[in-house]
Backbone and ligand atoms as CSV (ligand in chain L), in Angstrom:
chain,resi,resn,atom,element,x,y,z
A,1,MET,N,N,183.927,-54.310,71.701
A,1,MET,CA,C,185.232,-54.107,72.301
A,1,MET,C,C,186.394,-54.358,71.298
A,2,VAL,N,N,186.158,-55.509,70.654
A,2,VAL,CA,C,187.198,-55.966,69.695
A,2,VAL,C,C,187.352,-54.984,68.453
A,3,ASN,N,N,186.191,-54.246,68.267
A,3,ASN,CA,C,186.181,-53.294,67.109
A,3,ASN,C,C,186.955,-52.152,67.364
A,4,ASP,N,N,187.355,-51.937,68.623
A,4,ASP,CA,C,188.146,-50.778,68.972
A,4,ASP,C,C,189.720,-51.094,68.810
A,5,LEU,N,N,189.995,-52.262,68.407
A,5,LEU,CA,C,191.523,-52.749,68.142
A,5,LEU,C,C,191.843,-52.538,66.731
A,6,GLU,N,N,193.047,-51.936,66.649
A,6,GLU,CA,C,193.667,-51.685,65.330
A,6,GLU,C,C,194.255,-52.930,64.843
A,7,GLN,N,N,194.774,-53.764,65.796
A,7,GLN,CA,C,195.486,-55.051,65.398
A,7,GLN,C,C,195.271,-55.879,66.664
A,8,ILE,N,N,195.058,-57.234,66.320
A,8,ILE,CA,C,194.998,-58.250,67.324
A,8,ILE,C,C,196.466,-58.839,67.372
A,9,LEU,N,N,197.203,-58.688,68.530
A,9,LEU,CA,C,198.530,-59.172,68.529
A,9,LEU,C,C,198.698,-60.678,68.959
A,10,LEU,N,N,197.769,-61.055,69.935
A,10,LEU,CA,C,197.699,-62.406,70.301
A,10,LEU,C,C,196.372,-62.927,70.517
A,11,THR,N,N,195.997,-63.964,69.859
A,11,THR,CA,C,194.555,-64.553,70.059
A,11,THR,C,C,194.487,-65.297,71.314
A,12,LYS,N,N,193.219,-65.697,71.573
A,12,LYS,CA,C,193.131,-66.219,72.944
A,12,LYS,C,C,193.802,-67.679,72.832
A,13,GLU,N,N,193.719,-68.293,71.680
A,13,GLU,CA,C,194.282,-69.579,71.544
A,13,GLU,C,C,195.829,-69.673,71.686
A,14,GLU,N,N,196.513,-68.508,71.131
A,14,GLU,CA,C,197.916,-68.424,71.270
A,14,GLU,C,C,198.304,-68.206,72.696
A,15,ILE,N,N,197.443,-67.327,73.503
A,15,ILE,CA,C,197.718,-67.062,74.818
A,15,ILE,C,C,197.602,-68.338,75.699
A,16,GLY,N,N,196.428,-68.930,75.468
A,16,GLY,CA,C,196.203,-70.317,76.116
A,16,GLY,C,C,197.372,-71.422,76.032
A,17,GLU,N,N,197.790,-71.554,74.744
A,17,GLU,CA,C,199.048,-72.522,74.597
A,17,GLU,C,C,200.281,-72.061,75.423
A,18,LYS,N,N,200.594,-70.781,75.353
A,18,LYS,CA,C,201.655,-70.263,76.001
A,18,LYS,C,C,201.566,-70.369,77.511
A,19,VAL,N,N,200.408,-70.112,78.029
A,19,VAL,CA,C,200.170,-70.174,79.487
A,19,VAL,C,C,200.337,-71.690,80.004
A,20,LYS,N,N,199.882,-72.587,79.143
A,20,LYS,CA,C,200.021,-74.064,79.422
A,20,LYS,C,C,201.552,-74.376,79.441
A,21,GLU,N,N,202.273,-73.990,78.473
A,21,GLU,CA,C,203.661,-74.245,78.387
A,21,GLU,C,C,204.371,-73.661,79.602
A,22,LEU,N,N,204.156,-72.381,79.906
A,22,LEU,CA,C,204.847,-71.823,81.139
A,22,LEU,C,C,204.473,-72.628,82.431
A,23,GLY,N,N,203.271,-73.029,82.595
A,23,GLY,CA,C,202.812,-73.700,83.729
A,23,GLY,C,C,203.521,-75.059,83.730
A,24,ALA,N,N,203.788,-75.662,82.751
A,24,ALA,CA,C,204.634,-76.990,82.685
A,24,ALA,C,C,206.074,-76.744,83.126
A,25,ARG,N,N,206.627,-75.729,82.616
A,25,ARG,CA,C,208.027,-75.313,82.900
A,25,ARG,C,C,208.210,-75.004,84.419
A,26,ILE,N,N,207.119,-74.390,85.004
A,26,ILE,CA,C,207.192,-73.795,86.412
A,26,ILE,C,C,206.954,-75.071,87.298
A,27,THR,N,N,206.181,-75.834,86.815
A,27,THR,CA,C,205.858,-77.297,87.506
A,27,THR,C,C,207.138,-77.973,87.760
A,28,ASP,N,N,207.799,-78.132,86.640
A,28,ASP,CA,C,209.177,-78.822,86.635
A,28,ASP,C,C,210.171,-78.179,87.477
A,29,ASP,N,N,210.281,-76.880,87.317
A,29,ASP,CA,C,211.357,-76.165,88.032
A,29,ASP,C,C,211.132,-76.003,89.486
A,30,TYR,N,N,209.921,-76.162,89.929
A,30,TYR,CA,C,209.618,-75.880,91.508
A,30,TYR,C,C,209.189,-77.205,92.185
A,31,LYS,N,N,209.512,-78.353,91.460
A,31,LYS,CA,C,209.191,-79.653,92.136
A,31,LYS,C,C,209.719,-79.715,93.590
A,32,ASP,N,N,208.888,-80.188,94.589
A,32,ASP,CA,C,209.264,-80.250,96.011
A,32,ASP,C,C,209.584,-78.869,96.654
A,33,CYS,N,N,209.212,-77.845,96.091
A,33,CYS,CA,C,209.495,-76.476,96.680
A,33,CYS,C,C,208.278,-75.914,97.302
A,34,ASP,N,N,208.436,-74.941,98.418
A,34,ASP,CA,C,207.495,-74.337,99.084
A,34,ASP,C,C,207.235,-73.037,98.233
A,35,LEU,N,N,206.208,-72.935,97.310
A,35,LEU,CA,C,206.161,-71.767,96.445
A,35,LEU,C,C,205.090,-70.901,96.711
A,36,VAL,N,N,205.407,-69.580,96.795
A,36,VAL,CA,C,204.303,-68.645,96.858
A,36,VAL,C,C,204.191,-67.915,95.609
A,37,VAL,N,N,203.054,-67.982,94.913
A,37,VAL,CA,C,202.798,-67.293,93.605
A,37,VAL,C,C,202.290,-65.892,93.910
A,38,VAL,N,N,202.814,-64.934,93.548
A,38,VAL,CA,C,202.401,-63.477,93.791
A,38,VAL,C,C,201.852,-62.863,92.511
A,39,GLY,N,N,200.537,-62.658,92.463
A,39,GLY,CA,C,200.054,-62.007,91.205
A,39,GLY,C,C,200.019,-60.594,91.587
A,40,ILE,N,N,200.275,-59.659,90.453
A,40,ILE,CA,C,200.338,-58.229,90.585
A,40,ILE,C,C,199.011,-57.774,89.969
A,41,LEU,N,N,198.143,-57.256,90.826
A,41,LEU,CA,C,196.877,-56.725,90.339
A,41,LEU,C,C,196.891,-55.268,89.793
A,42,LYS,N,N,196.010,-54.980,88.936
A,42,LYS,CA,C,194.891,-55.919,88.394
A,42,LYS,C,C,195.353,-56.503,87.228
A,43,GLY,N,N,196.437,-56.063,86.566
A,43,GLY,CA,C,196.776,-56.378,85.241
A,43,GLY,C,C,197.058,-57.973,85.136
A,44,ALA,N,N,197.601,-58.577,86.091
A,44,ALA,CA,C,197.852,-60.049,85.919
A,44,ALA,C,C,196.836,-60.915,86.346
A,45,LEU,N,N,195.627,-60.434,86.666
A,45,LEU,CA,C,194.527,-61.227,87.138
A,45,LEU,C,C,194.159,-62.415,86.301
A,46,MET,N,N,193.990,-62.242,84.932
A,46,MET,CA,C,193.547,-63.279,84.086
A,46,MET,C,C,194.787,-64.350,83.958
A,47,PHE,N,N,195.985,-63.721,83.728
A,47,PHE,CA,C,197.206,-64.639,83.601
A,47,PHE,C,C,197.359,-65.384,84.771
A,48,MET,N,N,197.335,-64.827,85.968
A,48,MET,CA,C,197.507,-65.524,87.168
A,48,MET,C,C,196.474,-66.727,87.303
A,49,ALA,N,N,195.296,-66.391,87.074
A,49,ALA,CA,C,194.159,-67.418,87.175
A,49,ALA,C,C,194.365,-68.555,86.273
A,50,ASP,N,N,194.805,-68.270,85.107
A,50,ASP,CA,C,194.901,-69.449,84.139
A,50,ASP,C,C,196.198,-70.100,84.447
A,51,LEU,N,N,197.276,-69.365,84.731
A,51,LEU,CA,C,198.601,-70.033,84.948
A,51,LEU,C,C,198.619,-70.941,86.047
A,52,ILE,N,N,197.983,-70.626,87.253
A,52,ILE,CA,C,198.122,-71.437,88.489
A,52,ILE,C,C,197.406,-72.835,88.212
A,53,ARG,N,N,196.444,-72.731,87.152
A,53,ARG,CA,C,195.727,-73.997,86.992
A,53,ARG,C,C,196.570,-75.130,86.220
A,54,TYR,N,N,197.781,-74.530,85.649
A,54,TYR,CA,C,198.660,-75.391,84.921
A,54,TYR,C,C,200.006,-75.607,85.714
A,55,ILE,N,N,200.012,-75.152,87.056
A,55,ILE,CA,C,201.119,-75.431,87.931
A,55,ILE,C,C,200.617,-76.631,88.779
A,56,LYS,N,N,201.199,-77.712,88.613
A,56,LYS,CA,C,200.669,-78.991,89.159
A,56,LYS,C,C,201.359,-79.233,90.445
A,57,ILE,N,N,201.776,-78.356,91.230
A,57,ILE,CA,C,202.243,-78.630,92.591
A,57,ILE,C,C,201.472,-77.704,93.490
A,58,PRO,N,N,201.361,-77.993,94.855
A,58,PRO,CA,C,200.711,-77.296,95.762
A,58,PRO,C,C,201.400,-75.857,95.882
A,59,VAL,N,N,200.667,-74.760,95.847
A,59,VAL,CA,C,201.290,-73.390,95.878
A,59,VAL,C,C,200.369,-72.591,96.854
A,60,LEU,N,N,200.987,-71.551,97.463
A,60,LEU,CA,C,200.206,-70.541,98.066
A,60,LEU,C,C,200.048,-69.295,97.174
A,61,MET,N,N,199.020,-68.649,97.210
A,61,MET,CA,C,198.666,-67.587,96.264
A,61,MET,C,C,198.579,-66.300,97.110
A,62,ASP,N,N,199.275,-65.378,96.588
A,62,ASP,CA,C,199.109,-63.960,97.273
A,62,ASP,C,C,198.986,-62.815,96.237
A,63,PHE,N,N,198.718,-61.677,96.595
A,63,PHE,CA,C,198.538,-60.591,95.550
A,63,PHE,C,C,199.227,-59.307,96.146
A,64,ALA,N,N,199.674,-58.514,95.145
A,64,ALA,CA,C,200.106,-57.145,95.564
A,64,ALA,C,C,199.561,-56.273,94.551
A,65,VAL,N,N,199.293,-54.945,94.972
A,65,VAL,CA,C,198.934,-53.922,93.940
A,65,VAL,C,C,200.199,-52.929,94.028
A,66,VAL,N,N,200.631,-52.675,92.866
A,66,VAL,CA,C,201.794,-51.814,92.747
A,66,VAL,C,C,201.211,-50.584,91.829
A,67,SER,N,N,201.734,-49.430,92.138
A,67,SER,CA,C,201.170,-48.298,91.457
A,67,SER,C,C,201.613,-48.342,89.914
A,68,SER,N,N,200.683,-48.015,89.055
A,68,SER,CA,C,201.010,-48.083,87.642
A,68,SER,C,C,200.656,-46.788,86.987
A,69,TYR,N,N,200.337,-46.849,85.757
A,69,TYR,CA,C,200.138,-45.747,84.831
A,69,TYR,C,C,199.008,-44.741,85.148
A,70,GLY,N,N,198.039,-45.164,85.852
A,70,GLY,CA,C,196.722,-44.354,85.986
A,70,GLY,C,C,195.995,-44.355,84.619
A,71,VAL,N,N,195.500,-43.337,84.171
A,71,VAL,CA,C,194.789,-43.246,82.865
A,71,VAL,C,C,195.812,-42.852,81.804
A,72,SER,N,N,196.982,-42.575,82.069
A,72,SER,CA,C,197.926,-42.207,80.967
A,72,SER,C,C,198.488,-43.568,80.291
A,73,THR,N,N,199.202,-43.397,79.253
A,73,THR,CA,C,199.940,-44.596,78.645
A,73,THR,C,C,201.450,-44.415,78.791
A,74,ASP,N,N,201.848,-43.546,79.619
A,74,ASP,CA,C,203.184,-43.299,79.819
A,74,ASP,C,C,203.433,-43.465,81.312
A,75,THR,N,N,204.692,-43.912,81.496
A,75,THR,CA,C,205.075,-44.445,82.942
A,75,THR,C,C,205.575,-43.001,83.643
A,76,SER,N,N,205.094,-43.098,85.009
A,76,SER,CA,C,205.692,-41.812,85.815
A,76,SER,C,C,207.089,-42.199,86.462
A,77,GLY,N,N,207.437,-43.412,86.381
A,77,GLY,CA,C,208.813,-43.751,87.016
A,77,GLY,C,C,208.729,-43.953,88.505
A,78,VAL,N,N,207.616,-43.599,89.108
A,78,VAL,CA,C,207.552,-43.640,90.575
A,78,VAL,C,C,206.724,-45.039,90.897
A,79,VAL,N,N,207.396,-45.812,91.716
A,79,VAL,CA,C,206.817,-47.110,92.064
A,79,VAL,C,C,206.517,-47.144,93.500
A,80,ARG,N,N,205.143,-47.513,93.801
A,80,ARG,CA,C,204.756,-47.663,95.201
A,80,ARG,C,C,203.904,-48.900,95.392
A,81,ILE,N,N,204.013,-49.448,96.643
A,81,ILE,CA,C,203.186,-50.717,96.910
A,81,ILE,C,C,201.847,-50.163,97.480
A,82,LEU,N,N,200.766,-50.392,96.829
A,82,LEU,CA,C,199.403,-49.890,97.398
A,82,LEU,C,C,198.828,-50.923,98.132
A,83,LYS,N,N,199.125,-52.132,97.859
A,83,LYS,CA,C,198.588,-53.372,98.766
A,83,LYS,C,C,199.740,-54.407,98.820
A,84,ASP,N,N,200.059,-54.600,100.107
A,84,ASP,CA,C,201.199,-55.487,100.264
A,84,ASP,C,C,200.795,-57.032,100.404
A,85,LEU,N,N,201.760,-57.953,100.410
A,85,LEU,CA,C,201.382,-59.249,100.520
A,85,LEU,C,C,200.701,-59.572,101.880
A,86,ASP,N,N,199.902,-60.618,101.963
A,86,ASP,CA,C,199.141,-61.036,103.198
A,86,ASP,C,C,200.070,-61.920,104.004
A,87,GLN,N,N,200.954,-62.605,103.262
A,87,GLN,CA,C,201.721,-63.715,104.062
A,87,GLN,C,C,203.232,-63.414,103.978
A,88,PRO,N,N,203.889,-63.866,105.160
A,88,PRO,CA,C,205.349,-63.652,105.020
A,88,PRO,C,C,205.939,-64.636,103.926
A,89,ILE,N,N,207.048,-64.245,103.440
A,89,ILE,CA,C,207.755,-65.056,102.481
A,89,ILE,C,C,209.079,-65.532,102.805
A,90,GLU,N,N,209.471,-65.198,104.008
A,90,GLU,CA,C,210.805,-65.722,104.508
A,90,GLU,C,C,210.906,-67.193,104.473
A,91,GLY,N,N,211.973,-67.696,103.756
A,91,GLY,CA,C,212.204,-69.149,103.751
A,91,GLY,C,C,211.362,-69.748,102.681
A,92,ARG,N,N,210.793,-69.034,101.717
A,92,ARG,CA,C,209.882,-69.574,100.660
A,92,ARG,C,C,210.494,-69.075,99.447
A,93,HIS,N,N,210.068,-69.907,98.350
A,93,HIS,CA,C,210.337,-69.569,96.898
A,93,HIS,C,C,209.172,-68.580,96.533
A,94,VAL,N,N,209.515,-67.627,95.806
A,94,VAL,CA,C,208.581,-66.678,95.280
A,94,VAL,C,C,208.544,-66.561,93.807
A,95,LEU,N,N,207.341,-66.587,93.340
A,95,LEU,CA,C,207.162,-66.272,91.813
A,95,LEU,C,C,206.291,-65.304,91.616
A,96,ILE,N,N,206.794,-64.199,91.158
A,96,ILE,CA,C,205.912,-63.003,90.829
A,96,ILE,C,C,205.308,-63.183,89.471
A,97,VAL,N,N,203.977,-63.052,89.422
A,97,VAL,CA,C,203.345,-63.134,88.060
A,97,VAL,C,C,202.811,-61.763,87.613
A,98,GLU,N,N,203.356,-61.307,86.554
A,98,GLU,CA,C,203.098,-59.985,86.101
A,98,GLU,C,C,202.546,-59.920,84.640
A,99,ASP,N,N,201.765,-58.787,84.362
A,99,ASP,CA,C,201.151,-58.874,82.916
A,99,ASP,C,C,202.122,-58.532,81.935
A,100,ILE,N,N,202.949,-57.433,82.168
A,100,ILE,CA,C,203.841,-57.030,81.144
A,100,ILE,C,C,205.050,-56.175,81.814
A,101,VAL,N,N,206.269,-56.491,81.425
A,101,VAL,CA,C,207.391,-55.730,81.785
A,101,VAL,C,C,207.728,-54.671,80.635
A,102,ASP,N,N,207.712,-53.382,81.113
A,102,ASP,CA,C,207.898,-52.331,80.073
A,102,ASP,C,C,209.379,-51.658,80.464
A,103,THR,N,N,209.284,-50.592,81.225
A,103,THR,CA,C,210.558,-49.850,81.516
A,103,THR,C,C,211.401,-50.863,82.480
A,104,GLY,N,N,210.705,-51.783,83.212
A,104,GLY,CA,C,211.422,-52.606,84.151
A,104,GLY,C,C,211.432,-51.924,85.623
A,105,LEU,N,N,210.987,-50.698,85.594
A,105,LEU,CA,C,211.139,-50.109,86.950
A,105,LEU,C,C,210.238,-50.823,88.086
A,106,THR,N,N,208.965,-51.160,87.710
A,106,THR,CA,C,208.082,-51.911,88.707
A,106,THR,C,C,208.712,-53.151,89.229
A,107,MET,N,N,209.189,-53.924,88.374
A,107,MET,CA,C,209.687,-55.288,88.701
A,107,MET,C,C,211.101,-55.156,89.454
A,108,HIS,N,N,211.914,-54.248,88.921
A,108,HIS,CA,C,213.106,-53.943,89.642
A,108,HIS,C,C,212.943,-53.539,91.100
A,109,TYR,N,N,212.032,-52.645,91.247
A,109,TYR,CA,C,211.794,-52.199,92.624
A,109,TYR,C,C,211.105,-53.284,93.500
A,110,LEU,N,N,210.158,-53.991,92.887
A,110,LEU,CA,C,209.391,-54.984,93.719
A,110,LEU,C,C,210.341,-56.188,94.061
A,111,VAL,N,N,211.177,-56.588,93.130
A,111,VAL,CA,C,211.934,-57.618,93.535
A,111,VAL,C,C,213.040,-57.273,94.681
A,112,ARG,N,N,213.571,-56.028,94.588
A,112,ARG,CA,C,214.514,-55.554,95.623
A,112,ARG,C,C,213.781,-55.468,96.975
A,113,ASN,N,N,212.603,-54.918,96.887
A,113,ASN,CA,C,211.731,-54.924,98.154
A,113,ASN,C,C,211.495,-56.277,98.808
A,114,LEU,N,N,210.952,-57.225,97.994
A,114,LEU,CA,C,210.726,-58.577,98.473
A,114,LEU,C,C,212.030,-59.259,98.980
A,115,GLU,N,N,213.146,-59.042,98.235
A,115,GLU,CA,C,214.475,-59.635,98.641
A,115,GLU,C,C,214.778,-59.457,100.096
A,116,ALA,N,N,214.323,-58.123,100.563
A,116,ALA,CA,C,214.737,-57.831,101.882
A,116,ALA,C,C,213.992,-58.628,102.983
A,117,ARG,N,N,212.992,-59.454,102.507
A,117,ARG,CA,C,212.206,-60.274,103.373
A,117,ARG,C,C,212.767,-61.664,103.592
A,118,LYS,N,N,213.946,-61.895,102.923
A,118,LYS,CA,C,214.703,-63.094,103.006
A,118,LYS,C,C,213.890,-64.463,102.452
A,119,PRO,N,N,213.358,-64.283,101.286
A,119,PRO,CA,C,212.953,-65.542,100.643
A,119,PRO,C,C,214.007,-66.478,100.238
A,120,LEU,N,N,213.651,-67.700,99.837
A,120,LEU,CA,C,214.758,-68.495,99.438
A,120,LEU,C,C,215.096,-68.151,97.871
A,121,SER,N,N,214.187,-67.725,97.195
A,121,SER,CA,C,214.436,-67.224,95.800
A,121,SER,C,C,213.264,-66.298,95.313
A,122,ILE,N,N,213.638,-65.520,94.353
A,122,ILE,CA,C,212.522,-64.728,93.730
A,122,ILE,C,C,212.693,-64.827,92.204
A,123,LYS,N,N,211.574,-65.169,91.673
A,123,LYS,CA,C,211.788,-65.142,90.019
A,123,LYS,C,C,210.467,-64.391,89.517
A,124,VAL,N,N,210.545,-63.880,88.371
A,124,VAL,CA,C,209.444,-63.270,87.715
A,124,VAL,C,C,208.952,-63.882,86.574
A,125,CYS,N,N,207.703,-64.128,86.418
A,125,CYS,CA,C,206.975,-64.655,85.246
A,125,CYS,C,C,206.136,-63.597,84.630
A,126,THR,N,N,206.477,-63.117,83.446
A,126,THR,CA,C,205.478,-62.150,82.796
A,126,THR,C,C,204.993,-62.728,81.500
A,127,LEU,N,N,203.676,-62.298,81.381
A,127,LEU,CA,C,203.083,-62.721,80.018
A,127,LEU,C,C,203.817,-61.962,78.840
A,128,LEU,N,N,203.976,-60.707,79.077
A,128,LEU,CA,C,204.337,-59.860,77.891
A,128,LEU,C,C,205.806,-59.138,78.369
A,129,ASP,N,N,206.622,-58.871,77.388
A,129,ASP,CA,C,207.840,-58.173,77.648
A,129,ASP,C,C,208.064,-57.185,76.438
A,130,LYS,N,N,208.388,-55.933,76.866
A,130,LYS,CA,C,208.796,-54.897,75.822
A,130,LYS,C,C,210.275,-54.497,76.139
A,131,PRO,N,N,211.268,-55.414,75.821
A,131,PRO,CA,C,212.528,-55.200,76.031
A,131,PRO,C,C,213.127,-53.814,75.589
A,132,SER,N,N,212.626,-53.371,74.517
A,132,SER,CA,C,213.186,-52.099,73.915
A,132,SER,C,C,212.834,-50.893,74.753
A,133,ARG,N,N,211.902,-51.000,75.794
A,133,ARG,CA,C,211.525,-49.884,76.531
A,133,ARG,C,C,212.289,-49.725,77.822
A,134,ARG,N,N,213.305,-50.707,78.236
A,134,ARG,CA,C,213.908,-50.677,79.520
A,134,ARG,C,C,214.485,-49.317,79.816
A,135,LYS,N,N,214.361,-49.000,81.179
A,135,LYS,CA,C,215.148,-47.858,81.676
A,135,LYS,C,C,216.160,-48.380,82.933
A,136,VAL,N,N,215.742,-49.613,83.386
A,136,VAL,CA,C,216.690,-50.262,84.186
A,136,VAL,C,C,216.922,-51.745,83.743
A,137,GLU,N,N,218.041,-52.224,84.086
A,137,GLU,CA,C,218.389,-53.505,83.618
A,137,GLU,C,C,217.317,-54.544,84.306
A,138,PHE,N,N,216.739,-55.317,83.522
A,138,PHE,CA,C,215.773,-56.373,84.224
A,138,PHE,C,C,215.465,-57.426,83.053
A,139,LYS,N,N,215.628,-58.703,83.535
A,139,LYS,CA,C,215.363,-59.814,82.619
A,139,LYS,C,C,214.329,-60.705,83.348
A,140,PRO,N,N,212.993,-60.838,82.876
A,140,PRO,CA,C,212.220,-61.746,83.469
A,140,PRO,C,C,212.700,-63.306,83.292
A,141,ASP,N,N,212.443,-64.084,84.277
A,141,ASP,CA,C,212.887,-65.456,84.266
A,141,ASP,C,C,212.031,-66.416,83.394
A,142,TYR,N,N,210.800,-65.955,83.319
A,142,TYR,CA,C,209.764,-66.735,82.414
A,142,TYR,C,C,209.008,-65.574,81.661
A,143,CYS,N,N,208.904,-65.666,80.313
A,143,CYS,CA,C,208.284,-64.738,79.459
A,143,CYS,C,C,207.443,-65.460,78.518
A,144,GLY,N,N,206.177,-64.927,78.508
A,144,GLY,CA,C,205.256,-65.543,77.376
A,144,GLY,C,C,205.749,-64.989,76.059
A,145,PHE,N,N,205.647,-63.696,75.791
A,145,PHE,CA,C,205.866,-63.161,74.559
A,145,PHE,C,C,206.698,-61.852,74.570
A,146,SER,N,N,207.672,-61.725,73.714
A,146,SER,CA,C,208.318,-60.434,73.572
A,146,SER,C,C,207.558,-59.631,72.623
A,147,ILE,N,N,207.261,-58.328,72.817
A,147,ILE,CA,C,206.510,-57.636,71.831
A,147,ILE,C,C,207.131,-56.280,71.585
A,148,ALA,N,N,206.755,-55.601,70.440
A,148,ALA,CA,C,207.349,-54.244,70.115
A,148,ALA,C,C,206.928,-53.217,71.049
A,149,ASP,N,N,207.453,-52.091,70.846
A,149,ASP,CA,C,206.952,-50.942,71.681
A,149,ASP,C,C,205.487,-50.361,71.205
A,150,LYS,N,N,204.489,-51.021,71.640
A,150,LYS,CA,C,203.187,-50.613,71.409
A,150,LYS,C,C,202.343,-50.690,72.651
A,151,PHE,N,N,201.440,-49.733,72.905
A,151,PHE,CA,C,200.649,-49.941,74.115
A,151,PHE,C,C,199.503,-50.948,73.822
A,152,VAL,N,N,199.516,-52.035,74.639
A,152,VAL,CA,C,198.437,-53.097,74.317
A,152,VAL,C,C,197.408,-53.187,75.431
A,153,VAL,N,N,196.324,-53.634,75.138
A,153,VAL,CA,C,195.197,-53.824,76.121
A,153,VAL,C,C,194.666,-55.451,75.931
A,154,GLY,N,N,193.888,-55.828,76.811
A,154,GLY,CA,C,193.143,-57.180,76.807
A,154,GLY,C,C,193.806,-58.028,77.644
A,155,TYR,N,N,193.189,-59.216,78.010
A,155,TYR,CA,C,193.648,-60.287,78.905
A,155,TYR,C,C,194.180,-59.776,80.212
A,156,GLY,N,N,193.431,-58.876,80.726
A,156,GLY,CA,C,193.932,-58.186,82.073
A,156,GLY,C,C,194.489,-56.792,81.890
A,157,LEU,N,N,195.006,-56.473,80.749
A,157,LEU,CA,C,195.668,-55.132,80.584
A,157,LEU,C,C,194.634,-54.059,80.091
A,158,ASP,N,N,194.719,-52.973,80.769
A,158,ASP,CA,C,193.731,-51.930,80.570
A,158,ASP,C,C,194.209,-50.774,79.743
A,159,TYR,N,N,193.127,-50.029,79.354
A,159,TYR,CA,C,193.313,-48.574,79.017
A,159,TYR,C,C,192.264,-47.772,79.765
A,160,ALA,N,N,192.754,-46.978,80.738
A,160,ALA,CA,C,191.649,-46.164,81.629
A,160,ALA,C,C,190.799,-47.117,82.300
A,161,GLU,N,N,191.208,-48.228,82.639
A,161,GLU,CA,C,190.544,-49.253,83.408
A,161,GLU,C,C,189.538,-50.148,82.537
A,162,TYR,N,N,189.473,-49.816,81.349
A,162,TYR,CA,C,188.649,-50.657,80.287
A,162,TYR,C,C,189.415,-51.706,79.532
A,163,TYR,N,N,188.878,-52.550,78.815
A,163,TYR,CA,C,189.461,-53.557,78.044
A,163,TYR,C,C,190.138,-54.701,78.694
A,164,ARG,N,N,190.126,-54.830,80.009
A,164,ARG,CA,C,190.724,-55.848,80.688
A,164,ARG,C,C,189.998,-57.267,80.419
A,165,ASN,N,N,188.738,-57.199,80.123
A,165,ASN,CA,C,188.015,-58.442,79.858
A,165,ASN,C,C,188.043,-58.869,78.408
A,166,LEU,N,N,188.768,-58.216,77.612
A,166,LEU,CA,C,189.078,-58.655,76.178
A,166,LEU,C,C,189.768,-59.956,76.195
A,167,PRO,N,N,189.397,-61.168,75.608
A,167,PRO,CA,C,190.191,-62.341,75.711
A,167,PRO,C,C,191.439,-62.316,74.915
A,168,GLU,N,N,191.596,-61.319,73.921
A,168,GLU,CA,C,192.774,-61.244,73.076
A,168,GLU,C,C,193.689,-60.139,73.676
A,169,VAL,N,N,194.909,-60.026,73.158
A,169,VAL,CA,C,195.786,-58.977,73.517
A,169,VAL,C,C,195.876,-58.160,72.080
A,170,GLY,N,N,195.586,-56.825,72.147
A,170,GLY,CA,C,195.684,-56.021,70.907
A,170,GLY,C,C,196.172,-54.605,71.198
A,171,VAL,N,N,196.225,-53.846,70.007
A,171,VAL,CA,C,196.627,-52.444,70.049
A,171,VAL,C,C,195.271,-51.668,69.692
A,172,LEU,N,N,195.098,-50.710,70.475
A,172,LEU,CA,C,193.819,-49.773,70.282
A,172,LEU,C,C,194.020,-48.950,69.128
A,173,LYS,N,N,192.850,-48.567,68.479
A,173,LYS,CA,C,192.843,-47.604,67.466
A,173,LYS,C,C,193.179,-46.253,67.992
A,174,GLU,N,N,193.876,-45.323,67.299
A,174,GLU,CA,C,194.124,-44.028,67.693
A,174,GLU,C,C,192.959,-43.230,68.108
A,175,GLU,N,N,191.958,-43.422,67.441
A,175,GLU,CA,C,190.671,-42.634,67.744
A,175,GLU,C,C,190.179,-42.942,69.096
A,176,VAL,N,N,190.529,-44.122,69.576
A,176,VAL,CA,C,189.767,-44.586,71.104
A,176,VAL,C,C,190.536,-43.698,72.045
A,177,TYR,N,N,191.835,-43.351,71.898
A,177,TYR,CA,C,192.498,-42.392,72.848
A,177,TYR,C,C,191.939,-41.078,72.926
A,178,ASN,N,N,191.400,-40.692,71.701
A,178,ASN,CA,C,190.924,-39.194,71.527
A,178,ASN,C,C,189.653,-39.083,72.212
A,179,LYS,N,N,188.816,-40.184,72.132
A,179,LYS,CA,C,187.392,-40.133,72.511
A,179,LYS,C,C,187.328,-40.485,74.127
A,180,CYS,N,N,188.292,-41.282,74.581
A,180,CYS,CA,C,188.243,-41.805,76.027
A,180,CYS,C,C,189.001,-40.755,76.935
A,181,CYS,N,N,188.447,-40.304,78.013
A,181,CYS,CA,C,188.935,-39.430,79.100
A,181,CYS,C,C,189.643,-38.121,78.485
L,1,5GP,P1,P,207.083,-50.887,84.071
L,1,5GP,O1,O,207.360,-50.517,85.454
L,1,5GP,O2,O,207.802,-52.094,83.509
L,1,5GP,O3,O,207.338,-49.681,83.030
L,1,5GP,O4,O,205.736,-51.025,83.766
L,1,5GP,C1,C,204.911,-52.179,84.370
L,1,5GP,C2,C,203.377,-51.744,84.332
L,1,5GP,O5,O,203.081,-50.654,83.470
L,1,5GP,C3,C,202.597,-52.997,83.888
L,1,5GP,O6,O,202.422,-53.772,84.959
L,1,5GP,C4,C,201.445,-52.383,83.353
L,1,5GP,O7,O,200.410,-52.135,84.377
L,1,5GP,C5,C,201.821,-51.068,82.798
L,1,5GP,N1,N,202.118,-51.135,81.272
L,1,5GP,C6,C,203.307,-51.198,80.621
L,1,5GP,N2,N,203.152,-51.397,79.305
L,1,5GP,C7,C,201.765,-51.494,79.081
L,1,5GP,C8,C,200.937,-51.700,77.879
L,1,5GP,O8,O,201.374,-51.735,76.748
L,1,5GP,N3,N,199.480,-51.704,78.158
L,1,5GP,C9,C,198.979,-51.577,79.443
L,1,5GP,N4,N,197.721,-51.724,79.494
L,1,5GP,N5,N,199.780,-51.467,80.429
L,1,5GP,C10,C,201.161,-51.314,80.332
């Protein structure tokens, strides 16, 4: 799998250190809060699993599935909730955990959708951010790494559903796109 990468952007050690740091900040910021951590599947699976182990306060965990790119590497701009939260968030603090913010459309839509449910607060923690790709104004509250405009895979992020189990984050070789799907 790692042989399909043209470049490793983030090693598992770099990711691990950053996740630990984010967990400590979140622990500090949400002391004595009723916090629901919402992971966005499937991309945030690894990040969520690692991050919550560094959040040292009791939290509720929930998950949502939001429509994403399918097998293409370009965004459609249409956002849909395919699986909603299991629990009410009214009167609670919500932290959305996302793999990557790209155009910002998904988070912009989701935050507004969840705001209508009257939580005490909503913040977004993303592992990766591609600020140069924004189509709507959106700034994550917590961000692991700001990266350039490149399509990345690994640590939960896929290409055509593959590469999620790669421990690193990297850029695929051009030839992989040509042979796959
Ligand atoms: P946005 O709505 O911000 O454009 O896109 C958010 C979603 O697009 C992410 O949750 C992710 O599923 C997908 N995405 C955006 N950039 C990348 C990328 O570089 N690699 C992968 N695998 N998915 C991406």
